[in-house]
ROMIBA-412260 format. One record per residue (C-alpha): chain; y, x, z. Coordinates in steps of 0.05 Angstrom, whole numbers, m for minus. Layout:
BEGIN
(A; (Y; X; Z))
...
# end
This chain:
BEGIN
(A; (549; m95; 119))
(A; (581; m134; 170))
(A; (636; m162; 137))
(A; (703; m147; 173))
(A; (747; m194; 135))
(A; (772; m255; 172))
(A; (722; m315; 164))
(A; (746; m377; 163))
(A; (713; m431; 209))
(A; (713; m486; 258))
(A; (679; m494; 319))
(A; (653; m559; 297))
(A; (621; m530; 248))
(A; (635; m529; 162))
(A; (637; m594; 129))
(A; (586; m608; 77))
(A; (633; m609; 21))
(A; (661; m545; 47))
(A; (597; m512; 52))
(A; (580; m531; m18))
(A; (640; m502; m45))
(A; (624; m433; m3))
(A; (551; m430; m28))
(A; (576; m429; m104))
(A; (624; m383; m89))
(A; (587; m333; m53))
(A; (517; m353; m82))
(A; (443; m357; m49))
(A; (438; m321; 21))
(A; (388; m273; m13))
(A; (402; m194; 3))
(A; (351; m163; m48))
(A; (337; m219; m105))
(A; (267; m204; m136))
(A; (243; m234; m201))
(A; (171; m238; m217))
(A; (145; m222; m284))
(A; (147; m280; m334))
(A; (81; m286; m367))
(A; (97; m268; m429))
(A; (125; m195; m397))
(A; (56; m185; m368))
(A; (20; m209; m435))
(A; (66; m152; m478))
(A; (55; m98; m425))
(A; (m20; m114; m428))
(A; (m11; m107; m513))
(A; (35; m43; m509))
(A; (m21; 2; m505))
(A; (m21; 66; m549))
(A; (m98; 52; m569))
(A; (m84; m12; m575))
(A; (m25; 1; m631))
(A; (m75; 53; m672))
(A; (m129; 4; m674))
(A; (m86; m50; m697))
(A; (m52; 0; m757))
(A; (m124; 18; m775))
(A; (m144; m60; m770))
(A; (m79; m70; m819))
(A; (m97; m8; m867))
(A; (m172; m38; m873))
(A; (m150; m107; m891))
(A; (m107; m76; m942))
(A; (m169; m35; m970))
(A; (m206; m101; m972))
(A; (m259; m84; m914))
(A; (m239; m145; m870))
(A; (m305; m137; m828))
(A; (m273; m72; m800))
(A; (m206; m107; m794))
(A; (m237; m163; m750))
(A; (m279; m114; m709))
(A; (m217; m81; m686))
(A; (m173; m135; m673))
(A; (m226; m172; m625))
(A; (m228; m106; m591))
(A; (m148; m109; m580))
(A; (m158; m175; m565))
(A; (m211; m173; m510))
(A; (m176; m109; m476))
(A; (m104; m148; m478))
(A; (m131; m217; m452))
(A; (m167; m184; m393))
(A; (m110; m143; m363))
(A; (m65; m204; m378))
(A; (m108; m250; m339))
(A; (m121; m205; m277))
(A; (m43; m185; m274))
(A; (m17; m261; m279))
(A; (m68; m283; m229))
(A; (m42; m223; m183))
(A; (33; m244; m195))
(A; (24; m322; m192))
(A; (m12; m309; m122))
(A; (41; m258; m94))
(A; (94; m311; m121))
(A; (59; m366; m79))
(A; (61; m316; m19))
(A; (140; m303; m22))
(A; (151; m381; m31))
(A; (124; m388; 42))
(A; (179; m333; 66))
(A; (234; m390; 70))
(A; (243; m412; 136))
(A; (293; m471; 162))
(A; (356; m450; 194))
(A; (395; m496; 254))
(A; (468; m504; 227))
(A; (524; m540; 258))
(A; (564; m594; 211))
(A; (617; m634; 217))
(A; (627; m702; 181))
(A; (675; m763; 184))
(A; (746; m765; 144))
(A; (783; m794; 209))
(A; (737; m773; 267))
(A; (703; m707; 263))
(A; (632; m718; 285))
(A; (585; m650; 305))
(A; (519; m655; 279))
(A; (465; m606; 277))
(A; (419; m606; 214))
(A; (367; m559; 186))
(A; (378; m523; 121))
(A; (346; m468; 79))
(A; (360; m403; 90))
(A; (382; m394; 23))
(A; (441; m439; 31))
(A; (470; m420; 93))
(A; (541; m388; 87))
(A; (597; m349; 114))
(A; (629; m389; 167))
(A; (570; m432; 187))
(A; (549; m434; 265))
(A; (474; m423; 270))
(A; (440; m448; 328))
(A; (378; m400; 349))
(A; (319; m399; 392))
(A; (265; m353; 404))
(A; (222; m338; 344))
(A; (279; m358; 301))
(A; (294; m304; 246))
(A; (379; m286; 236))
(A; (395; m315; 167))
(A; (458; m274; 164))
(A; (499; m219; 202))
(A; (535; m248; 256))
(A; (581; m251; 312))
(A; (553; m289; 372))
(A; (594; m350; 401))
(A; (551; m353; 457))
(A; (485; m326; 486))
(A; (437; m341; 542))
(A; (390; m289; 558))
(A; (388; m267; 485))
(A; (337; m215; 471))
(A; (336; m189; 403))
(A; (280; m141; 365))
(A; (308; m100; 315))
(A; (246; m62; 293))
(A; (247; m91; 222))
(A; (321; m50; 218))
(A; (310; 12; 267))
(A; (236; 14; 269))
(A; (247; 16; 345))
(A; (187; m23; 375))
(A; (234; m48; 440))
(A; (276; m100; 438))
(A; (354; m100; 449))
(A; (390; m143; 496))
(A; (447; m185; 462))
(A; (511; m221; 493))
(A; (565; m259; 468))
(A; (612; m237; 524))
(A; (613; m167; 510))
(A; (678; m131; 476))
(A; (650; m68; 434))
(A; (690; m7; 425))
(A; (703; 11; 352))
(A; (664; 77; 362))
(A; (602; 41; 379))
(A; (545; 54; 324))
(A; (535; m4; 280))
(A; (467; m19; 304))
(A; (487; m21; 376))
(A; (533; m68; 380))
(A; (511; m124; 421))
(A; (553; m180; 405))
(A; (526; m171; 332))
(A; (460; m193; 304))
(A; (437; m175; 236))
(A; (401; m209; 177))
(A; (330; m191; 181))
(A; (318; m192; 255))
(A; (291; m233; 307))
(A; (307; m270; 369))
(A; (250; m251; 425))
(A; (278; m293; 481))
(A; (335; m333; 495))
(A; (381; m368; 449))
(A; (461; m381; 434))
(A; (500; m395; 373))
(A; (530; m344; 325))
(A; (582; m349; 266))
(A; (563; m328; 204))
(A; (601; m267; 177))
(A; (562; m242; 117))
(A; (510; m268; 74))
(A; (464; m246; 13))
(A; (489; m183; m14))
(A; (545; m171; 37))
(A; (494; m158; 99))
(A; (482; m95; 133))
(A; (411; m99; 99))
(A; (429; m107; 35))
(A; (464; m39; 39))
(A; (395; m8; 53))
(A; (377; m29; m20))
(A; (423; 6; m65))
(A; (370; 53; m96))
(A; (312; m11; m101))
(A; (284; m12; m166))
(A; (294; 55; m191))
(A; (240; 80; m236))
(A; (174; 112; m199))
(A; (153; 177; m215))
(A; (123; 184; m289))
(A; (48; 164; m289))
(A; (13; 229; m304))
(A; (m51; 186; m336))
(A; (m6; 151; m378))
(A; (27; 209; m402))
(A; (m33; 240; m413))
(A; (m62; 176; m454))
(A; (2; 180; m495))
(A; (m9; 254; m511))
(A; (m80; 239; m529))
(A; (m68; 188; m578))
(A; (m16; 226; m608))
(A; (m68; 280; m615))
(A; (m115; 236; m647))
(A; (m65; 210; m694))
(A; (m49; 274; m723))
(A; (m127; 290; m731))
(A; (m140; 225; m763))
(A; (m89; 241; m809))
(A; (m115; 309; m827))
(A; (m187; 286; m828))
(A; (m165; 225; m871))
(A; (m124; 266; m919))
(A; (m182; 317; m928))
(A; (m234; 270; m935))
(A; (m197; 227; m986))
(A; (m181; 287; m1021))
(A; (m247; 320; m1035))
(A; (m277; 256; m1046))
(A; (m232; 236; m1102))
(A; (m242; 305; m1134))
(A; (m313; 296; m1138))
(A; (m314; 218; m1158))
(A; (m252; 204; m1174))
(A; (m255; 137; m1144))
(A; (m189; 131; m1100))
(A; (m202; 61; m1076))
(A; (m273; 83; m1046))
(A; (m253; 144; m1014))
(A; (m195; 114; m976))
(A; (m248; 63; m946))
(A; (m288; 120; m920))
(A; (m232; 159; m898))
(A; (m208; 88; m855))
(A; (m277; 85; m832))
(A; (m276; 160; m807))
(A; (m205; 142; m776))
(A; (m232; 88; m740))
(A; (m297; 129; m717))
(A; (m254; 184; m686))
(A; (m208; 133; m647))
(A; (m234; 115; m575))
(A; (m237; 42; m597))
(A; (m262; 14; m524))
(A; (m210; 55; m481))
(A; (m163; m1; m473))
(A; (m225; m43; m450))
(A; (m253; 6; m404))
(A; (m191; 24; m371))
(A; (m181; m49; m364))
(A; (m247; m68; m345))
(A; (m256; m12; m292))
(A; (m183; m40; m264))
(A; (m198; m115; m262))
(A; (m259; m100; m226))
(A; (m222; m53; m168))
(A; (m173; m115; m158))
(A; (m229; m164; m155))
(A; (m267; m120; m110))
(A; (m200; m113; m72))
(A; (m185; m187; m72))
(A; (m251; m197; m35))
(A; (m232; m157; 17))
(A; (m169; m201; 21))
(A; (m114; m162; m16))
(A; (m65; m183; m68))
(A; (m64; m126; m118))
(A; (4; m139; m163))
(A; (m10; m86; m217))
(A; (m75; m62; m240))
(A; (m46; 8; m249))
(A; (m40; 21; m183))
(A; (m119; 11; m175))
(A; (m120; 78; m215))
(A; (m60; 110; m170))
(A; (m99; 102; m101))
(A; (m162; 148; m139))
(A; (m102; 193; m139))
(A; (m63; 188; m71))
(A; (m73; 252; m33))
(A; (m16; 225; 21))
(A; (m15; 166; 58))
(A; (59; 155; 88))
(A; (60; 102; 140))
(A; (106; 63; 194))
(A; (81; 66; 263))
(A; (99; m5; 293))
(A; (54; m65; 266))
(A; (16; m12; 226))
(A; (m18; 33; 281))
(A; (m5; 1; 333))
(A; (m13; m72; 353))
(A; (61; m89; 359))
(A; (58; m120; 431))
(A; (65; m90; 498))
(A; (8; m79; 550))
(A; (7; m55; 618))
(A; (m11; 22; 624))
(A; (m2; 39; 701))
(A; (32; 11; 761))
(A; (52; 74; 805))
(A; (91; 77; 874))
(A; (149; 131; 880))
(A; (110; 190; 880))
(A; (71; 176; 815))
(A; (6; 149; 843))
(A; (m28; 82; 830))
(A; (m17; 28; 879))
(A; (m37; m43; 874))
(A; (28; m69; 917))
(A; (74; m46; 861))
(A; (30; m89; 808))
(A; (23; m148; 863))
(A; (99; m159; 873))
(A; (112; m150; 796))
(A; (60; m208; 784))
(A; (95; m257; 833))
(A; (162; m240; 799))
(A; (132; m249; 725))
(A; (91; m313; 751))
(A; (140; m358; 790))
(A; (196; m338; 738))
(A; (218; m393; 702))
(A; (287; m379; 664))
(A; (262; m345; 606))
(A; (192; m310; 597))
(A; (197; m243; 559))
(A; (138; m206; 528))
(A; (137; m161; 590))
(A; (120; m218; 634))
(A; (67; m238; 588))
(A; (36; m169; 597))
(A; (33; m165; 667))
(A; (1; m234; 671))
(A; (m54; m216; 618))
(A; (m58; m150; 656))
(A; (m69; m180; 724))
(A; (m123; m241; 696))
(A; (m158; m188; 656))
(A; (m177; m142; 715))
(A; (m191; m186; 757))
(A; (m139; m178; 813))
(A; (m136; m236; 860))
(A; (m69; m245; 880))
(A; (m71; m311; 905))
(A; (m2; m341; 876))
(A; (m17; m406; 903))
(A; (m2; m379; 973))
(A; (69; m373; 951))
(A; (122; m418; 945))
(A; (183; m415; 898))
(A; (252; m425; 930))
(A; (300; m393; 884))
(A; (316; m345; 824))
(A; (368; m301; 806))
(A; (362; m301; 729))
(A; (366; m239; 684))
(A; (434; m222; 663))
(A; (463; m166; 611))
(A; (498; m138; 666))
(A; (453; m132; 724))
(A; (397; m124; 677))
(A; (341; m149; 730))
(A; (312; m213; 756))
(A; (304; m234; 826))
(A; (254; m287; 851))
(A; (260; m315; 929))
(A; (185; m342; 950))
(A; (166; m365; 1017))
(A; (95; m351; 1044))
(A; (55; m350; 1107))
(A; (39; m289; 1141))
(A; (1; m238; 1097))
(A; (m12; m294; 1057))
(A; (m68; m315; 1100))
(A; (m60; m387; 1107))
(A; (m75; m427; 1177))
(A; (m17; m432; 1224))
(A; (17; m368; 1214))
(A; (92; m362; 1214))
(A; (130; m359; 1143))
(A; (171; m307; 1117))
(A; (208; m307; 1056))
(A; (222; m244; 1008))
(A; (267; m225; 952))
(A; (219; m194; 893))
(A; (259; m161; 842))
(A; (242; m126; 775))
(A; (286; m95; 715))
(A; (315; m33; 687))
(A; (296; 23; 732))
(A; (370; 48; 746))
(A; (392; m18; 757))
(A; (336; m33; 810))
(A; (341; 36; 842))
(A; (425; 13; 852))
(A; (409; m42; 897))
(A; (351; m9; 941))
(A; (372; 29; 1007))
(A; (303; 43; 1027))
(A; (235; 69; 996))
(A; (161; 52; 1011))
(A; (131; 113; 1028))
(A; (55; 103; 1023))
(A; (37; 177; 1049))
(A; (57; 155; 1115))
(A; (48; 82; 1116))
(A; (125; 62; 1137))
(A; (185; 45; 1101))
(A; (243; 103; 1095))
(A; (312; 113; 1078))
(A; (322; 118; 1000))
(A; (352; 190; 997))
(A; (389; 222; 939))
(A; (329; 273; 936))
(A; (287; 209; 931))
(A; (329; 178; 867))
(A; (321; 253; 835))
(A; (248; 250; 841))
(A; (239; 179; 811))
(A; (289; 186; 755))
(A; (251; 257; 736))
(A; (190; 212; 734))
(A; (215; 161; 694))
(A; (233; 214; 644))
(A; (174; 242; 642))
(A; (138; 171; 628))
(A; (188; 163; 576))
(A; (166; 227; 546))
(A; (101; 204; 544))
(A; (113; 143; 502))
(A; (123; 89; 555))
(A; (173; 36; 574))
(A; (184; 33; 653))
(A; (211; m24; 699))
(A; (226; m13; 766))
(A; (198; m63; 823))
(A; (235; m78; 888))
(A; (220; m130; 945))
(A; (251; m140; 1016))
(A; (235; m189; 1072))
(A; (301; m241; 1077))
(A; (329; m271; 1146))
(A; (315; m347; 1140))
(A; (386; m366; 1141))
(A; (413; m319; 1095))
(A; (357; m337; 1045))
(A; (390; m404; 1037))
(A; (454; m378; 1015))
(A; (485; m401; 950))
(A; (481; m351; 882))
(A; (559; m334; 900))
(A; (521; m286; 950))
(A; (473; m261; 896))
(A; (497; m193; 908))
(A; (478; m197; 986))
(A; (414; m222; 964))
(A; (401; m170; 920))
(A; (417; m118; 966))
(A; (388; m66; 1013))
(A; (322; m72; 981))
(A; (262; m30; 984))
(A; (239; 9; 924))
(A; (160; m3; 909))
(A; (154; 33; 851))
(A; (142; 24; 767))
(A; (100; m5; 721))
(A; (90; 20; 654))
(A; (80; m4; 591))
(A; (48; 14; 527))
(A; (50; m8; 450))
(A; (m31; 12; 439))
(A; (m56; 37; 374))
(A; (m101; m19; 337))
(A; (m183; m13; 350))
(A; (m197; m5; 275))
(A; (m136; 50; 258))
(A; (m177; 109; 290))
(A; (m231; 94; 247))
(A; (m191; 84; 180))
(A; (m150; 140; 186))
(A; (m215; 190; 201))
(A; (m250; 153; 138))
(A; (m181; 169; 92))
(A; (m184; 244; 123))
(A; (m258; 243; 97))
(A; (m230; 224; 29))
(A; (m172; 279; 22))
(A; (m120; 231; 37))
(A; (m76; 262; 93))
(A; (m35; 219; 138))
(A; (37; 224; 159))
(A; (73; 181; 208))
(A; (145; 163; 184))
(A; (177; 121; 240))
(A; (239; 100; 277))
(A; (213; 101; 344))
(A; (222; 158; 394))
(A; (187; 223; 381))
(A; (145; 215; 447))
(A; (122; 149; 432))
(A; (101; 166; 363))
(A; (63; 231; 384))
(A; (28; 196; 443))
(A; (m5; 140; 387))
(A; (m16; 202; 336))
(A; (m51; 230; 393))
(A; (m93; 168; 404))
(A; (m111; 164; 333))
(A; (m125; 232; 321))
(A; (m67; 252; 282))
(A; (m48; 325; 288))
(A; (17; 328; 322))
(A; (25; 403; 320))
(A; (82; 397; 268))
(A; (130; 346; 293))
(A; (205; 333; 277))
(A; (261; 280; 277))
(A; (315; 247; 230))
(A; (369; 290; 271))
(A; (332; 352; 256))
(A; (323; 338; 186))
(A; (399; 325; 176))
(A; (414; 393; 200))
(A; (363; 435; 146))
(A; (392; 458; 74))
(A; (347; 432; 15))
(A; (288; 484; 14))
(A; (280; 480; 95))
(A; (282; 403; 87))
(A; (220; 408; 38))
(A; (182; 459; 73))
(A; (192; 418; 139))
(A; (173; 356; 101))
(A; (114; 385; 75))
(A; (85; 415; 141))
(A; (102; 359; 185))
(A; (50; 299; 207))
(A; (99; 260; 256))
(A; (170; 246; 228))
(A; (195; 207; 283))
(A; (274; 169; 291))
(A; (279; 161; 220))
(A; (329; 126; 182))
(A; (310; 75; 120))
(A; (347; 133; 73))
(A; (312; 193; 106))
(A; (242; 157; 98))
(A; (260; 151; 22))
(A; (285; 220; 18))
(A; (218; 244; 55))
(A; (184; 205; m4))
(A; (213; 232; m57))
(A; (203; 305; m33))
(A; (130; 299; m28))
(A; (127; 270; m100))
(A; (177; 311; m132))
(A; (169; 384; m97))
(A; (97; 380; m69))
(A; (70; 344; m135))
(A; (38; 293; m83))
(A; (14; 220; m103))
(A; (45; 182; m43))
(A; (27; 110; m19))
(A; (68; 83; 37))
(A; (47; 30; 79))
(A; (100; m14; 124))
(A; (122; m77; 139))
(A; (196; m79; 153))
(A; (267; m77; 121))
(A; (274; m11; 147))
(A; (208; 13; 102))
(A; (227; m23; 39))
(A; (263; 33; 4))
(A; (206; 80; 17))
(A; (152; 24; m4))
(A; (193; 17; m73))
(A; (195; 94; m76))
(A; (122; 108; m64))
(A; (71; 112; m124))
(A; (30; 63; m80))
(A; (81; 10; m47))
(A; (33; m26; 10))
(A; (58; m82; 52))
(A; (30; m138; 97))
(A; (32; m214; 85))
(A; (67; m215; 157))
(A; (122; m165; 136))
(A; (194; m176; 117))
(A; (194; m212; 52))
(A; (234; m155; 16))
(A; (175; m108; 35))
(A; (133; m155; 3))
(A; (172; m161; m57))
(A; (177; m82; m71))
(A; (101; m64; m53))
(A; (52; m64; m106))
(A; (m7; m84; m58))
(A; (0; m136; m2))
(A; (m58; m139; 52))
(A; (m69; m211; 81))
(A; (m99; m172; 137))
(A; (m73; m111; 175))
(A; (m131; m69; 167))
(A; (m130; 1; 137))
(A; (m201; 2; 122))
(A; (m180; m46; 66))
(A; (m142; 16; 48))
(A; (m201; 62; 43))
(A; (m240; 12; 9))
(A; (m182; 14; m48))
(A; (m182; 91; m57))
(A; (m260; 81; m64))
(A; (m251; 36; m124))
(A; (m191; 73; m145))
(A; (m233; 132; m155))
(A; (m287; 97; m180))
(A; (m239; 69; m234))
(A; (m211; 136; m248))
(A; (m276; 175; m256))
(A; (m303; 123; m300))
(A; (m247; 126; m341))
(A; (m251; 199; m348))
(A; (m328; 192; m372))
(A; (m305; 150; m427))
(A; (m246; 188; m445))
(A; (m276; 258; m449))
(A; (m342; 226; m469))
(A; (m314; 188; m533))
(A; (m261; 237; m553))
(A; (m322; 302; m549))
(A; (m366; 258; m586))
(A; (m320; 228; m639))
(A; (m284; 287; m655))
(A; (m352; 328; m654))
(A; (m385; 269; m698))
(A; (m320; 269; m742))
(A; (m318; 350; m759))
(A; (m401; 338; m782))
(A; (m376; 281; m824))
(A; (m329; 318; m857))
(A; (m374; 378; m864))
(A; (m429; 342; m892))
(A; (m387; 305; m941))
(A; (m360; 363; m965))
(A; (m428; 393; m972))
(A; (m473; 342; m996))
(A; (m455; 312; m1064))
(A; (m453; 238; m1028))
(A; (m421; 218; m970))
(A; (m462; 219; m903))
(A; (m454; 153; m891))
(A; (m425; 93; m926))
(A; (m357; 62; m891))
(A; (m404; 0; m875))
(A; (m453; 44; m839))
(A; (m407; 90; m806))
(A; (m368; 25; m777))
(A; (m432; m8; m761))
(A; (m452; 53; m723))
(A; (m380; 53; m684))
(A; (m395; m15; m670))
(A; (m456; m18; m640))
(A; (m442; 47; m600))
(A; (m377; 17; m578))
(A; (m411; m46; m544))
(A; (m455; m2; m514))
(A; (m406; 32; m471))
(A; (m386; m38; m439))
(A; (m430; m18; m384))
(A; (m390; 44; m366))
(A; (m339; 5; m306))
(A; (m409; m10; m276))
(A; (m423; 55; m262))
(A; (m434; 99; m200))
(A; (m405; 166; m184))
(A; (m426; 225; m142))
(A; (m401; 225; m71))
(A; (m370; 296; m77))
(A; (m326; 265; m133))
(A; (m304; 199; m90))
(A; (m283; 251; m30))
(A; (m234; 283; m79))
(A; (m165; 252; m99))
(A; (m168; 253; m171))
(A; (m110; 268; m218))
(A; (m93; 277; m284))
(A; (m94; 352; m320))
(A; (m61; 360; m378))
(A; (m99; 427; m397))
(A; (m168; 396; m374))
(A; (m182; 359; m440))
(A; (m169; 412; m493))
(A; (m211; 458; m460))
(A; (m264; 408; m448))
(A; (m262; 392; m520))
(A; (m267; 466; m541))
(A; (m323; 476; m499))
(A; (m364; 415; m514))
(A; (m350; 390; m583))
(A; (m385; 446; m617))
(A; (m448; 429; m579))
(A; (m441; 357; m614))
(A; (m428; 387; m676))
(A; (m477; 443; m677))
(A; (m533; 385; m663))
(A; (m507; 342; m722))
(A; (m508; 401; m769))
(A; (m583; 421; m739))
(A; (m606; 355; m761))
(A; (m569; 357; m828))
(A; (m607; 421; m847))
(A; (m669; 396; m819))
(A; (m662; 335; m866))
(A; (m641; 381; m926))
(A; (m697; 434; m913))
(A; (m758; 383; m905))
(A; (m743; 314; m930))
(A; (m695; 323; m996))
(A; (m751; 305; m1034))
(A; (m747; 231; m1010))
(A; (m730; 182; m1055))
(A; (m676; 161; m1061))
(A; (m641; 220; m1023))
(A; (m582; 185; m1007))
(A; (m609; 126; m978))
(A; (m657; 173; m938))
(A; (m596; 212; m915))
(A; (m559; 156; m890))
(A; (m619; 122; m847))
(A; (m630; 191; m817))
(A; (m557; 203; m809))
(A; (m548; 136; m780))
(A; (m603; 133; m725))
(A; (m586; 211; m700))
(A; (m513; 200; m691))
(A; (m518; 136; m654))
(A; (m574; 159; m607))
(A; (m526; 230; m600))
(A; (m464; 186; m580))
(A; (m509; 135; m532))
(A; (m543; 200; m503))
(A; (m483; 245; m491))
(A; (m453; 201; m434))
(A; (m514; 226; m398))
(A; (m499; 291; m402))
(A; (m422; 286; m393))
(A; (m423; 233; m334))
(A; (m446; 281; m277))
(A; (m446; 352; m262))
(A; (m529; 354; m239))
(A; (m585; 350; m288))
(A; (m582; 285; m324))
(A; (m645; 238; m315))
(A; (m679; 297; m269))
(A; (m624; 305; m211))
(A; (m577; 241; m223))
(A; (m596; 178; m254))
(A; (m539; 128; m280))
(A; (m534; 61; m256))
(A; (m577; 4; m279))
(A; (m531; m30; m326))
(A; (m511; 39; m357))
(A; (m589; 50; m364))
(A; (m612; m15; m394))
(A; (m548; m8; m440))
(A; (m578; 59; m467))
(A; (m646; 36; m478))
(A; (m618; m23; m512))
(A; (m571; 12; m560))
(A; (m620; 72; m581))
(A; (m675; 16; m590))
(A; (m634; m27; m637))
(A; (m611; 35; m674))
(A; (m673; 58; m685))
(A; (m706; m13; m708))
(A; (m651; m22; m754))
(A; (m679; 22; m819))
(A; (m742; m19; m813))
(A; (m709; m83; m813))
(A; (m687; m132; m866))
(A; (m612; m117; m839))
(A; (m628; m43; m851))
(A; (m638; m61; m919))
(A; (m582; m101; m939))
(A; (m548; m39; m906))
(A; (m572; 4; m952))
(A; (m628; 42; m904))
(A; (m701; 58; m916))
(A; (m755; 71; m870))
(A; (m761; 133; m833))
(A; (m824; 179; m817))
(A; (m850; 179; m751))
(A; (m843; 259; m764))
(A; (m769; 259; m758))
(A; (m775; 222; m700))
(A; (m815; 273; m670))
(A; (m758; 324; m697))
(A; (m710; 291; m656))
(A; (m737; 294; m591))
(A; (m739; 365; m599))
(A; (m668; 358; m626))
(A; (m637; 320; m567))
(A; (m680; 367; m515))
(A; (m651; 428; m543))
(A; (m579; 388; m545))
(A; (m588; 371; m470))
(A; (m610; 449; m451))
(A; (m558; 480; m487))
(A; (m506; 429; m459))
(A; (m528; 441; m390))
(A; (m515; 514; m399))
(A; (m443; 499; m426))
(A; (m430; 454; m369))
(A; (m450; 501; m317))
(A; (m411; 562; m350))
(A; (m356; 511; m353))
(A; (m353; 490; m280))
(A; (m358; 561; m262))
(A; (m297; 578; m293))
(A; (m255; 516; m288))
(A; (m287; 487; m217))
(A; (m287; 419; m241))
(A; (m324; 379; m289))
(A; (m295; 307; m296))
# end
């Protein structure tokens, strides 16, 4: 906050030695120091995945059991997964770091040098090197590098939207003595770090820097841990469950095998192979590949994704909160209307406002540019060349208006017409009305006395226009007597008196052309929009109505402060527009939606006042032109202010989530079902249904075929709905679908036992048949699980998945007929067995489809 203690300074500026001493004492001028993760932190994060840990433990046990090939395969899977995630996140972090380095800006400060004679110097230093006591010189476009007390100012207009969210500018002046009761952000002689100069200039004494600035007080909650990630928690629970199942199954297999053969080492090796088969080996790789694929797609849309996990969060996002200024709007004013005193359009009002802006030279404000642009683009021909500027009474903060004295020929028609002189004034409506004694009455085509009733009517009109979210300035003019127009500025009050009130010009910050389409597309995908802004309620409502956002439930920050906890949460839940919010209120709204509403919340903002909410949201989004602290807090940085990029991000997130869930459900069902089949078969047969090497080869081939899953497509209905992890979903899914796999495997085992048990050697024949059936089963099950529809008939997978299925199936069928099969202990299989497999898998798909329909009927969802 603003430092109230005495700041030692000299009007000539600090010496270089003193400035260096104060920099060491106070530290760099950084309100919130953000450190990007180092490469080893990213590497550790990529490595620390529950299934990576399981694979490493199994690999170590394999090496202990002298099964080096199995250990190498599992370590290779871990290595590829970790490298993929580390590469993508390290690149994103470096890109964000480079973007952050561009934020630093030079600041002009006054320094003094010399031991005997102190010489004043104006030098440029980095914003980080500004210290309390520095005298800063600022011009239009400059950012204030600290909280400062104005020493001098000239027509200074400041934008505080980065702190307050208000889109309009604020007048500041060094000559004003503020009362102690004045709210901090309304102090007109104080400028705050993070705000910027719109027009004018001056000098200011820096009283607070770094963590002592007002801006830094807004960040006390920054960096707090976000709500727990349901997906990661779910993965962790699955890993614990599978570890428990693995330990039980391994124990049963090892003990049952040992009691049969009394060969402990071989049974331990087989138990490890079964444990490996039970683990979704490719899960880290599938997840990281899907996330990296989404991040690369968003990079093509000019987005920097700092953390890959945020891609998945976007798939679960069901509420997008956003600031209005610069996000939904263009963040610059345009002329909305030019009205007479009765609220009717009149060209003369625009004409005189144009002349005032055209000939004004002291300072050009954004509203002047808006008037000029409106006139030029709408084809008005006001012929400024027919007018000549004689004098100007510039804007100041006491009068809050500007007057231009012009000369023209009669009716500006040229020729030998006599010359006339006019004063044209525009400015704050109340201030312009103060100097008017007459009013233009277009209904009778004459000028009348400006009566109290006229004043009340115009003030009511101004209030109605303000309630529509418009900014208003008044326009007045009068014809001057030649001798009076030559008087000096000492008689400015005479020149600006007895004027004729013409009307008002209204301005509007328009919504972006792309915003309405993007919001509509997000709504189609189940993402509700909420506008959280510091602007007035009327302005926010107008913008939202133009963009198609419902405004039936609206509220403001002061209203929220009066509510108890329960009423607050209920109001936040229903409201779509929340205006006049402070930064801490935005933070409170986001946390209410997350913790009480159970929503996955995204927040899009670009100002300092948005930083707390960006940091707390599940998906924090900023833009590259936003405040540096907003970008540091964000998970995603948009290089273009286009909401359509977020629509693409939501689709990528849901595609990632959907394909990940396909793999998790398919692999867990197939692995659990397959392991139960192996367990039952090993207890039934006199020999192992598969040798450890055969089982690991089957697992490896099947795992390689799953690499294409991130490139699979999703049904349109799935993409249109926010997707969240459900803790109860997976166990029920396994209980319904796992027995179907086990039943199919046991049917195969029973068929082999009944029809082919006379084949010699019987163990090798069983191994070959069980290998082929198990591999085909695990390959084809993906097609049953990936869609709610009938696979291969109503819905076909993407071509990479189809190619992978055909390739893996062909390899699995061919292996027993090759020399590799002989080495692995396989024998050739009769064609009649493949005829049986066709019938077996046809039956599996029929039963599986029936189970699927029943499951959907009961649980209302599939994936």
